[in-house]
Structures are given as structure tokens and as C-alpha cells.
LUMPA-854214 format. One record per residue (C-alpha): x, y, z; residue in three letters. Coordinates in steps of 0.25 Angstrom, whole numbers, plus 5000, padded with zeros to 4 digits. Layout:
BEGIN
XYZALA
...
This chain:
BEGIN
496050855089MET
497250945089ASP
498550865084VAL
499850925082GLU
500750865071ILE
502150895071LYS
502950875058GLU
504050765059MET
505350765051LYS
505650645044THR
506950595038PRO
507050625023SER
506950475019ASP
505650455027VAL
504350505020GLN
503550595029PRO
502150545034LEU
500950615028PRO
500450735036GLU
499550685048ILE
498450785051THR
497650795064PRO
496450755057HIS
497150625053MET
497550595067ILE
496150625073GLN
495450535062SER
496450425066THR
496150435081PHE
494650445078THR
494650315070ALA
495450245081LEU
494550295092ASP
493350255085ALA
493950105085LYS
494350115100GLY
495850125096LEU
496250245104THR
496450265119GLN
496650385128TYR
498150405132ALA
498850485143GLU
498950635139GLY
497450635134GLY
497650585120VAL
497050465113TYR
497950365106ILE
497750245098PRO
497650105106THR
498650005102GLU
497649945092ARG
497450085087GLY
498950105085TRP
499049965077GLN
497950015068LEU
498650145065LEU
499950075062LYS
499349975053LYS
498450075045SER
498950135032GLY
500150035030GLN
500750075016ARG
501850035007GLU
502350104995GLU
503050034983ILE
503850094972THR
503850024958ALA
503950064944TYR
503150044931GLY
503649954919HIS
503349954904PRO
502849814905ASN
501749844915VAL
500349804909THR
499549804921SER
498449704915THR
498349594926HIS
496949574931THR
497149524945THR
498449574950THR
499449684950LEU
500949674954GLU
502149764958ILE
503549704957THR
504949734960LYS
505349674947ALA
505949774937ALA
505449704924GLU
504149644920ILE
503549594907ASP
502149624901LYS
501649494906GLU
501749544920ALA
500349614919ASP
500149624934CYS
501449704937ILE
501249854938ILE
502549904944ALA
503949854944VAL
505249884952ARG
504449894965ALA
505149924978ASP
504249834986LYS
503649694985ALA
502749624994CYS
503849575003ALA
504349725005ASP
503149775011LEU
503149815026SER
502749705036GLU
501649805042ASP
501049825028PHE
501049675025LYS
500349645038ASN
499349745036GLU
499049695022LEU
498949555027LYS
497849595036SER
496949605023ALA
497049755023ARG
496549835011LYS
497749895003ILE
497750004993LEU
498849994982ILE
499050124975THR
499950124962ILE
500550254958GLN
501350284945ALA
501550414938GLY
500250494940ARG
499350364940ALA
498950284952SER
497950174956ASP
497550104969THR
497149954971ILE
496449904983VAL
496749764988ALA
496849685001TYR
497849615009GLY
497749475015SER
498249395027PRO
498749295016ALA
499749395010LEU
501249355010MET
501849485004LEU
503149425003SER
503549434988HIS
504849504986LYS
504549564972GLU
503049584969ASP
501749644975ILE
500449584969VAL
499049644971ILE
497949544967ARG
496449554964LYS
496349414969SER
496549354983ASP
497749274978PHE
498949294987ILE
500449254985ASP
501749324991ASN
501649434980ARG
500249474984THR
500149614991LEU
498549624990ALA
497349544985ILE
495949584981LEU
496449704974ALA
495449794966ASP
496349804954LYS
497349724946ALA
498449774937ALA
497449794925ASN
496549884933GLU
497549994937LEU
497350134932ASP
497850134917GLN
498550264920GLU
499350194931LEU
499650074922VAL
500150164911ASP
501150224922GLU
501550084926LEU
501950054912LYS
503050154912LYS
504350094917GLY
504850214924ASP
503550244932THR
503750244947LYS
502550174954VAL
502150194968LYS
501250084974ILE
500650114988ILE
500050004997LEU
499150055008GLU
498449965017ILE
497050015021LYS
């Protein structure tokens, strides 16, 4: 398939999209076609059906959160981990791994929330300094996602308004030790990437 891709200029405040290759486009259409989600259109081209477009729009929902480490991070909780907008925590807050977050559950986009509520799998990648770790968890139709200060990821299936995801494969005490060491530094910038799969 020959596809011409023209470079588009974006305003300085908008991050450019990753480069889209002809192979990526061909793979996408092959996958859609295999599920009967493409149709022949005027001009001799194949385009996604309405359902195909919906799937393309929904796939790959992503949110990015910026937060900071704190000297009182212990990361010892065995069933949860938490990110908070609060600036200060004490050492008893053993599930909190980052503070001064720029987003809580309530700040996530409606599209993202809706996808998460369809019980989709979510990858949560935490990056600080040169260290990173990834948690696999799941959404649920019961999620409220309404808390204005916190985000909590749980190994259990307990849900309240702070819960982002359940049935996680890691809690705070299972994060990579190099990452935890970075999170204990008060000036460490932390990036949390949420990707629905």
C-alpha cells in the first residue's frame, strides 16, 4: 500500500503526534478488515465503517500526570498505592508514592473514564529520574472516579471514589527499589502515564 504522509505544522503549545508510518496504517486497516470493519468508498479506497471509527477513537486512551517525590515516601503498603495532590505527607502514609500531582481522579477526561469503566486493562507507568516501573490493573463499571485530591490503585476489588483501578499486579511495596529511592527525594519530578489497552 503506497501512502503519502505530509508533515503538519503544530502550534508551539501542542505536542506533535508520533510519526505515523505507512506500515502502521496498513496494519490498522488489515486488523479492521479482518473484523469486517472496513468498507469500499467512492474513489476506490477502503475506509473504516462507523463501528471501525469508534474503535479507532477509543483505542489507546492515555492520560499523563506530573507529580513529585517526598522524603516521607516509604512505599511499604501491601495492597494499594496512591498519588495525591497534597503537598505534605507523614511516614504513616505508606501507600503514597508521589505528591503535588496535577491530576486526581476527577480531573481525568470523560473519554478516558468511560473507557476505564468498560473494565478495560490499564497500564500505569511510573517514571522518576532514570528509574521506572509498570503496573497492570483493570477498570470496572462500578468506578466513580470523582475524588478531587487522590488516585488509588488497588490489588483488591474494593472501589470508592478515589479508586482508579483494581486487581493490580503490584502494590507500593512491590515497586522497583531504584524507583522507590528516587521517589524518596523531595525534588524528584515523577511522571505517571495511564494507558488503556
